SEDOBA-984015 format. One record per residue: y, x, z of N, C-alpha, C in turn; residue in one letter; residue number from 1. Coordinates in nm, 2 decimals. Example, Ala and Ser with C-alpha at 12.3 -4.5 7.8 and 13.67 -1.06 7.14 Angstrom:
[node [-0.57, 1.32, 0.78], [-0.45, 1.23, 0.78], [-0.33, 1.32, 0.78], "A", 1]
[node [-0.22, 1.28, 0.71], [-0.11, 1.37, 0.71], [0.00, 1.29, 0.79], "S", 2]
This chain:
[node [-1.13, 0.89, -1.98], [-1.23, 0.93, -1.89], [-1.29, 0.81, -1.82], "M", 1]
[node [-1.42, 0.81, -1.80], [-1.49, 0.70, -1.74], [-1.50, 0.71, -1.59], "K", 2]
[node [-1.47, 0.61, -1.51], [-1.47, 0.61, -1.37], [-1.57, 0.51, -1.31], "Y", 3]
[node [-1.64, 0.54, -1.20], [-1.73, 0.45, -1.14], [-1.64, 0.35, -1.06], "T", 4]
[node [-1.71, 0.24, -1.02], [-1.64, 0.13, -0.94], [-1.59, 0.20, -0.81], "H", 5]
[node [-1.67, 0.28, -0.75], [-1.62, 0.35, -0.62], [-1.50, 0.44, -0.65], "E", 6]
[node [-1.50, 0.51, -0.76], [-1.39, 0.60, -0.79], [-1.26, 0.52, -0.81], "E", 7]
[node [-1.28, 0.40, -0.88], [-1.16, 0.32, -0.90], [-1.11, 0.26, -0.77], "L", 8]
[node [-1.20, 0.23, -0.68], [-1.16, 0.18, -0.55], [-1.07, 0.28, -0.48], "E", 9]
[node [-1.12, 0.41, -0.48], [-1.05, 0.52, -0.41], [-0.91, 0.53, -0.47], "V", 10]
[node [-0.90, 0.53, -0.61], [-0.78, 0.55, -0.68], [-0.68, 0.43, -0.65], "I", 11]
[node [-0.73, 0.31, -0.65], [-0.65, 0.19, -0.62], [-0.60, 0.19, -0.48], "A", 12]
[node [-0.69, 0.23, -0.38], [-0.66, 0.23, -0.24], [-0.55, 0.32, -0.21], "D", 13]
[node [-0.53, 0.43, -0.29], [-0.43, 0.53, -0.26], [-0.29, 0.47, -0.26], "A", 14]
[node [-0.27, 0.36, -0.33], [-0.14, 0.29, -0.34], [-0.15, 0.14, -0.29], "T", 15]
[node [-0.26, 0.11, -0.21], [-0.27, -0.02, -0.16], [-0.29, -0.13, -0.27], "G", 16]
[node [-0.35, -0.09, -0.38], [-0.37, -0.18, -0.49], [-0.24, -0.23, -0.56], "H", 17]
[node [-0.14, -0.14, -0.55], [-0.01, -0.16, -0.62], [0.01, -0.06, -0.73], "D", 18]
[node [0.08, -0.09, -0.83], [0.11, 0.01, -0.93], [0.20, 0.11, -0.87], "C", 19]
[node [0.17, 0.24, -0.89], [0.25, 0.34, -0.82], [0.38, 0.37, -0.89], "H", 20]
[node [0.40, 0.30, -1.00], [0.53, 0.32, -1.07], [0.63, 0.20, -1.05], "L", 21]
[node [0.58, 0.08, -1.05], [0.67, -0.03, -1.03], [0.66, -0.10, -0.89], "C", 22]
[node [0.55, -0.06, -0.82], [0.52, -0.11, -0.68], [0.47, -0.26, -0.68], "H", 23]
[node [0.44, -0.32, -0.79], [0.39, -0.45, -0.80], [0.23, -0.45, -0.79], "Q", 24]
[node [0.17, -0.56, -0.74], [0.02, -0.56, -0.73], [-0.05, -0.54, -0.87], "P", 25]
[node [-0.16, -0.48, -0.86], [-0.25, -0.47, -0.98], [-0.36, -0.57, -0.96], "I", 26]
[node [-0.42, -0.61, -1.07], [-0.54, -0.69, -1.07], [-0.66, -0.60, -1.08], "D", 27]
[node [-0.72, -0.57, -0.97], [-0.83, -0.47, -0.96], [-0.94, -0.50, -1.07], "F", 28]
[node [-0.97, -0.62, -1.09], [-1.07, -0.66, -1.19], [-1.02, -0.64, -1.33], "E", 29]
[node [-0.89, -0.63, -1.34], [-0.83, -0.61, -1.48], [-0.82, -0.47, -1.52], "G", 30]
[node [-0.90, -0.38, -1.46], [-0.89, -0.24, -1.50], [-0.92, -0.22, -1.65], "Y", 31]
[node [-0.83, -0.16, -1.72], [-0.85, -0.13, -1.86], [-0.81, -0.24, -1.96], "G", 32]
[node [-0.77, -0.36, -1.90], [-0.73, -0.47, -1.98], [-0.58, -0.47, -2.01], "D", 33]
[node [-0.55, -0.42, -2.13], [-0.41, -0.41, -2.16], [-0.34, -0.54, -2.19], "C", 34]
[node [-0.42, -0.65, -2.21], [-0.36, -0.78, -2.24], [-0.33, -0.85, -2.11], "K", 35]
[node [-0.39, -0.81, -2.00], [-0.36, -0.87, -1.87], [-0.23, -0.81, -1.82], "N", 36]
[node [-0.13, -0.89, -1.78], [-0.01, -0.83, -1.74], [-0.02, -0.75, -1.61], "P", 37]
[node [-0.13, -0.78, -1.53], [-0.15, -0.71, -1.41], [-0.27, -0.61, -1.43], "D", 38]
[node [-0.32, -0.60, -1.55], [-0.42, -0.50, -1.58], [-0.37, -0.36, -1.55], "G", 39]
[node [-0.46, -0.27, -1.53], [-0.42, -0.14, -1.49], [-0.50, -0.03, -1.56], "W", 40]
[node [-0.45, 0.09, -1.55], [-0.51, 0.21, -1.59], [-0.50, 0.32, -1.49], "Q", 41]
[node [-0.58, 0.42, -1.50], [-0.56, 0.54, -1.41], [-0.46, 0.63, -1.47], "V", 42]
[node [-0.35, 0.66, -1.40], [-0.24, 0.74, -1.44], [-0.26, 0.88, -1.38], "D", 43]
[node [-0.23, 0.98, -1.45], [-0.22, 1.12, -1.40], [-0.08, 1.14, -1.35], "H", 44]
[node [-0.06, 1.16, -1.22], [0.07, 1.18, -1.16], [0.14, 1.29, -1.24], "V", 45]
[node [0.07, 1.41, -1.25], [0.12, 1.52, -1.33], [0.04, 1.51, -1.46], "R", 46]
[node [0.11, 1.47, -1.57], [0.03, 1.45, -1.70], [-0.06, 1.57, -1.73], "P", 47]
[node [-0.17, 1.54, -1.79], [-0.26, 1.65, -1.84], [-0.19, 1.74, -1.93], "K", 48]
[node [-0.10, 1.69, -2.01], [-0.03, 1.77, -2.11], [0.07, 1.87, -2.05], "S", 49]
[node [0.09, 1.85, -1.92], [0.18, 1.94, -1.84], [0.10, 2.01, -1.73], "K", 50]
[node [-0.03, 2.02, -1.75], [-0.11, 2.10, -1.66], [-0.18, 2.02, -1.55], "G", 51]
[node [-0.17, 1.89, -1.56], [-0.23, 1.80, -1.45], [-0.38, 1.81, -1.46], "G", 52]
[node [-0.45, 1.77, -1.35], [-0.59, 1.77, -1.34], [-0.65, 1.63, -1.31], "H", 53]
[node [-0.78, 1.62, -1.31], [-0.85, 1.50, -1.29], [-0.89, 1.47, -1.14], "N", 54]
[node [-0.84, 1.55, -1.05], [-0.88, 1.53, -0.91], [-0.80, 1.40, -0.85], "G", 55]
[node [-0.86, 1.35, -0.74], [-0.80, 1.23, -0.68], [-0.66, 1.24, -0.64], "Y", 56]
[node [-0.62, 1.36, -0.61], [-0.48, 1.38, -0.57], [-0.38, 1.37, -0.68], "T", 57]
[node [-0.43, 1.37, -0.80], [-0.35, 1.35, -0.92], [-0.37, 1.22, -0.99], "N", 58]
[node [-0.45, 1.13, -0.94], [-0.48, 1.00, -1.00], [-0.42, 0.89, -0.92], "L", 59]
[node [-0.36, 0.79, -0.99], [-0.30, 0.68, -0.93], [-0.32, 0.55, -1.02], "R", 60]
[node [-0.32, 0.44, -0.96], [-0.33, 0.31, -1.03], [-0.19, 0.28, -1.09], "A", 61]
[node [-0.18, 0.24, -1.21], [-0.06, 0.20, -1.28], [-0.09, 0.09, -1.38], "A", 62]
[node [0.00, -0.01, -1.38], [-0.01, -0.12, -1.48], [-0.02, -0.05, -1.62], "H", 63]
[node [-0.09, -0.11, -1.71], [-0.10, -0.05, -1.84], [0.03, -0.04, -1.91], "A", 64]
[node [0.12, -0.14, -1.89], [0.25, -0.13, -1.95], [0.33, -0.02, -1.89], "Y", 65]
[node [0.33, -0.01, -1.75], [0.40, 0.10, -1.68], [0.36, 0.24, -1.72], "C", 66]
[node [0.22, 0.25, -1.73], [0.16, 0.38, -1.77], [0.20, 0.42, -1.91], "N", 67]
[node [0.20, 0.32, -2.00], [0.24, 0.35, -2.14], [0.39, 0.38, -2.15], "Q", 68]
[node [0.47, 0.31, -2.07], [0.62, 0.34, -2.07], [0.65, 0.48, -2.01], "A", 69]
[node [0.56, 0.52, -1.92], [0.58, 0.65, -1.86], [0.55, 0.76, -1.96], "K", 70]
[node [0.44, 0.75, -2.03], [0.40, 0.85, -2.13], [0.38, 0.98, -2.05], "G", 71]
[node [0.44, 1.09, -2.09], [0.43, 1.21, -2.01], [0.56, 1.25, -1.94], "N", 72]
[node [0.64, 1.15, -1.91], [0.76, 1.17, -1.84], [0.73, 1.18, -1.69], "K", 73]
[node [0.83, 1.21, -1.61], [0.81, 1.23, -1.47], [0.80, 1.09, -1.40], "S", 74]
[node [0.73, 1.08, -1.29], [0.73, 0.95, -1.21], [0.86, 0.91, -1.17], "N", 75]
[node [0.95, 1.00, -1.13], [1.08, 0.97, -1.08], [1.16, 0.90, -1.19], "R", 76]
[node [1.15, 0.95, -1.32], [1.23, 0.89, -1.42], [1.19, 0.74, -1.45], "S", 77]
[node [1.06, 0.72, -1.45], [1.01, 0.58, -1.48], [1.04, 0.49, -1.36], "I", 78]
[node [1.02, 0.54, -1.23], [1.05, 0.46, -1.11], [1.20, 0.42, -1.11], "R", 79]
[node [1.29, 0.51, -1.15], [1.43, 0.48, -1.15], [1.45, 0.36, -1.25], "S", 80]
[node [1.38, 0.36, -1.36], [1.39, 0.24, -1.45], [1.35, 0.11, -1.38], "K", 81]
[node [1.25, 0.12, -1.30], [1.20, 0.00, -1.22], [1.28, -0.02, -1.09], "F", 82]
[node [1.37, 0.07, -1.06], [1.46, 0.07, -0.94], [1.37, 0.07, -0.81], "R", 83]
[node [1.27, 0.16, -0.81], [1.19, 0.18, -0.69], [1.19, 0.33, -0.66], "V", 84]
[node [1.16, 0.36, -0.54], [1.15, 0.50, -0.50], [1.02, 0.53, -0.44], "K", 85]
[node [0.97, 0.65, -0.46], [0.85, 0.70, -0.39], [0.73, 0.62, -0.44], "G", 86]
[node [0.62, 0.64, -0.36], [0.49, 0.58, -0.40], [0.46, 0.47, -0.29], "M", 87]
[node [0.40, 0.36, -0.33], [0.36, 0.26, -0.23], [0.26, 0.32, -0.13], "P", 88]
[node [0.26, 0.26, -0.01], [0.17, 0.31, 0.10], [0.03, 0.28, 0.06], "A", 89]
[node [-0.06, 0.36, 0.11], [-0.20, 0.34, 0.09], [-0.26, 0.23, 0.17], "S", 90]
[node [-0.37, 0.18, 0.13], [-0.44, 0.07, 0.21], [-0.46, 0.10, 0.35], "T", 91]
[node [-0.50, 0.23, 0.38], [-0.53, 0.26, 0.52], [-0.40, 0.27, 0.60], "S", 92]
[node [-0.29, 0.32, 0.54], [-0.16, 0.33, 0.60], [-0.11, 0.19, 0.64], "T", 93]
[node [-0.13, 0.09, 0.54], [-0.09, -0.04, 0.57], [-0.17, -0.11, 0.68], "R", 94]
[node [-0.30, -0.08, 0.69], [-0.38, -0.13, 0.80], [-0.33, -0.08, 0.93], "I", 95]
[node [-0.31, 0.06, 0.94], [-0.27, 0.11, 1.07], [-0.13, 0.06, 1.11], "W", 96]
[node [-0.04, 0.04, 1.01], [0.09, -0.02, 1.04], [0.07, -0.16, 1.10], "K", 97]
[node [-0.02, -0.24, 1.04], [-0.05, -0.37, 1.08], [-0.10, -0.37, 1.22], "G", 98]
[node [-0.19, -0.28, 1.25], [-0.25, -0.27, 1.39], [-0.14, -0.24, 1.49], "V", 99]
[node [-0.05, -0.15, 1.45], [0.07, -0.12, 1.53], [0.16, -0.24, 1.56], "G", 100]
[node [0.18, -0.32, 1.46], [0.26, -0.43, 1.47], [0.20, -0.54, 1.56], "Y", 101]
[node [0.07, -0.55, 1.55], [-0.01, -0.64, 1.64], [0.00, -0.60, 1.78], "V", 102]
[node [-0.02, -0.47, 1.80], [-0.01, -0.41, 1.94], [0.13, -0.43, 2.00], "A", 103]
[node [0.23, -0.41, 1.92], [0.36, -0.43, 1.96], [0.39, -0.57, 2.00], "L", 104]
[node [0.34, -0.67, 1.92], [0.35, -0.81, 1.94], [0.28, -0.85, 2.07], "G", 105]
[node [0.16, -0.80, 2.09], [0.09, -0.83, 2.21], [0.16, -0.78, 2.34], "V", 106]
[node [0.21, -0.66, 2.33], [0.29, -0.60, 2.44], [0.41, -0.68, 2.47], "G", 107]
[node [0.48, -0.72, 2.36], [0.60, -0.80, 2.39], [0.57, -0.94, 2.45], "A", 108]
[node [0.46, -1.00, 2.41], [0.42, -1.13, 2.47], [0.39, -1.11, 2.62], "I", 109]
[node [0.32, -1.00, 2.65], [0.28, -0.98, 2.79], [0.41, -0.95, 2.87], "W", 110]
[node [0.50, -0.87, 2.82], [0.62, -0.84, 2.89], [0.70, -0.97, 2.91], "L", 111]
[node [0.72, -1.05, 2.81], [0.79, -1.18, 2.83], [0.72, -1.27, 2.94], "L", 112]
[node [0.59, -1.27, 2.94], [0.51, -1.34, 3.04], [0.54, -1.29, 3.18], "G", 113]
[node [0.55, -1.16, 3.19], [0.58, -1.10, 3.32], [0.73, -1.14, 3.37], "E", 114]
[node [0.82, -1.13, 3.27], [0.96, -1.16, 3.31], [0.98, -1.30, 3.35], "I", 115]
[node [0.92, -1.39, 3.28], [0.94, -1.53, 3.30], [0.83, -1.60, 3.39], "F", 116]
[node [0.75, -1.52, 3.45], [0.64, -1.57, 3.54], [0.70, -1.64, 3.66], "K", 117]
[node [0.65, -1.77, 3.69], [0.71, -1.84, 3.80], [0.69, -1.76, 3.93], "P", 118]
[node [0.79, -1.75, 4.02], [0.77, -1.68, 4.14], [0.71, -1.77, 4.25], "K", 119]
[node [0.62, -1.71, 4.33], [0.56, -1.78, 4.44], [0.66, -1.81, 4.55], "Q", 120]
[node [0.65, -1.93, 4.60], [0.73, -1.97, 4.71], [0.65, -1.95, 4.84], "N", 121]
[node [0.68, -1.85, 4.92], [0.61, -1.82, 5.04], [0.66, -1.90, 5.16], "F", 122]
[node [0.78, -1.96, 5.14], [0.84, -2.04, 5.25], [0.76, -2.16, 5.29], "A", 123]
[node [0.70, -2.23, 5.19], [0.63, -2.35, 5.21], [0.48, -2.32, 5.23], "N", 124]
[node [0.44, -2.20, 5.23], [0.30, -2.16, 5.25], [0.28, -2.13, 5.40], "N", 125]
[node [0.22, -2.22, 5.47], [0.20, -2.20, 5.61], [0.05, -2.19, 5.64], "T", 126]
[node [0.01, -2.11, 5.73], [-0.13, -2.09, 5.76], [-0.15, -2.15, 5.90], "Q", 127]
[node [-0.26, -2.22, 5.92], [-0.28, -2.29, 6.05], [-0.37, -2.21, 6.14], "G", 128]
């Protein structure tokens, strides 16, 4: 099946540009390049031979090697071979987690500043 650049972006973003089987990064520009070790293909989560469809919910980025090793087996069986579980987080999930970590860090810095703020000494402060 032929995909547009925009469709490939949506598919790759679903796993944060990582192979959904081994969780290692894919080379986005290496789409369809089986000689590139980070080259990738579009994998059907549920194989078409087992009733899978071509909708985005069934399409994920996978290294060419991983996809060929999977064949029409289950994702769980091939992921266990690579000793990984589940699917990598999407790009948007990673962004939101990053925003959360930044907010947490800013909050922690503010709190530490408040805890260790020098106290004013009112005893030496006289008004005339």
